[in-house]
N, C-alpha and C positions, 0 to 999 in steps of 0.2 A: 494478601495484597497481590493484585495482578501486575505483572511486569511484562513488557514487550521490549525486545532488543533487535534492532536492524543490523544486518551484516551484508557485506558485499563490496565491490570495488568502488573506490572513490573517483576513479577516472575511467571514462569510456570514450572510445573514438567514435566520431560521427559514422552513421549507418550501421553501427553494431547494435547488439541487443543488450540492454541493461537488465541484469538479474539481481534482485535483492531478496534476502530471506529474513523473515521475522520469527524469532523464537519466543514462544509464550510460556510463562510460568505463572503459577497461582490460579490458573483456570485451564479448562480444556477447550480446544477449538471445536469440539463436538457438542458443547453445551447449547441446549435449545435457547432460541430467542436472542442469541448474540451473533454478531457478524464481524468479520475480520477484514479490515480495510487498509488500503494504501492511499495516502494523501501526500501532497507535496507543496512546497512553497518556493517558487522561483525568487531570485533576488529582487527586492523592491516591489514584489507583487503579493497578492493575497493567496490564501490557501485554496487549493483545488483538490477535489477527490478524483481518484483514478478508477478504482474498482473495489469490489469487496466480494467475499465468499461467505456463505452461511454455513450452519452446522452440518448440513448434509451435502455440501459441495456445490450448491447452485451459485452461479456467478452473476454479478450485476455490474454493469459498466456505465461510467459517465459517457455521455454522447461524444465528448471530446476525445476520449481514448478508446472508444469501442473497437475501432478497426486496427489498433496497434498495441493492444495490451492484453495480458492474460494473467490469471492468478490461479495457483494450484495449492493444494494442502497436503501435508504429510501427517496423518493422524498419529502414527507411531512416534514421530519426533515432536509432535505438537508445534509444528511450524507451518507457515504459509509463505509462498514465494511469488513475487511480482516479476513479470517479464514485460519490458517495454521495448518494442521493436523499432528499428530504423531511427535511432535517436539522432537529434541535431543539437547544436549548441543551445537552442531554446529549451531543451530538456534539463539544462543545468538547474539544480534546485536542491533544497534539503528535502529528503524523502522520509516520511514517517509511516510506521504501521500503527494501527489503532484498533481498539475494540468499540463496536457500536451496538447499541441496544435496539429497541423498537419504540418508535419508528426510527429508521436509519437516517432519513433525510428530514431536515427542517423545511418549513414552508418556503424559505428562500432558496432551497436546493442544496444547502450546505450539509455536509455529513456531520452528524452529532455523535461524538464519541465520549466515553467516560475514562478510558485509559489510552495513553499514547506512548510510544517509544521516545527516546531522546532525539532521534533523528540521525540521518547520515547524509553528509554532503556528497553529492555526486556532480562531477564536472564533466561535461562533454566537450572534448577538445582533441584536436589531432596533434 
């Protein structure tokens, strides 16, 4: 059974960098044909994907977050980490990490995942 667990701060101040880590168990982040993604759901809005990293470290970005996000992986710890820069209150959301297969994106542009963490609430406020 694949399990993903998000960790990080629940409160971030505006203009700061949000950093969240996803710890994966039951699979390796180096497994071929799987991608490790970050998605979020702001209050009252739909789910949007931020970025994802593949098994050899290539990174793919949503156009919305290309200029202010980054994702890295730590193979030894089987973790991957999101960084979202210059956050504003509009970045308040529940953030999830997820595993996606191939194809990663559906025709409507949404990210298709088979496993997802339980999510972590992040509030951006001073």
